[in-house]
N, C-alpha and C positions, 0 to 999 in steps of 0.2 A: 321279257328279259330273261336271260340265262344266268345260273350261278353255277359255278364250277367249285365243288368241295373236295377238299383232299382230306380222305378219311384214314385214320392209322387204327389198325386193328392188329394187336400183336407186332408181328414183324412185317405184316403186309400193308402198302398204301395203296389205297384206292381212290381214284378220281371219280366223282360222280358230277355228271352232267343234268341239271334239273331245270325246269321251266319254273315260273313263279308258283303256280298251283302245287306242283309238286314238292316244291322247296318249303313251302309252308307246312305241308303235311309232315315232311320229313323232320322238321324243327322240332314240332309236336312229339316225335316218338321218343319215349322214355330210354329207349334201348341205345339212343345216341351216344356215341363215343367222340372224344375230342377230334376236332377238324378244325381246319385253316378254310377260308371260302376267298373267292374273289367274284365280284359281280361283273358282267359283261352285258353293256346296253346295246 
């Protein structure tokens, strides 16, 4: 399954597409800024 996370950093909106393994690592990252995510099956 893939996750699309919209990350807002300052004035920049980034959309990250991650598989489950990458997503799990990314959520553990303390540098993580606020984001919205949607799941794609």
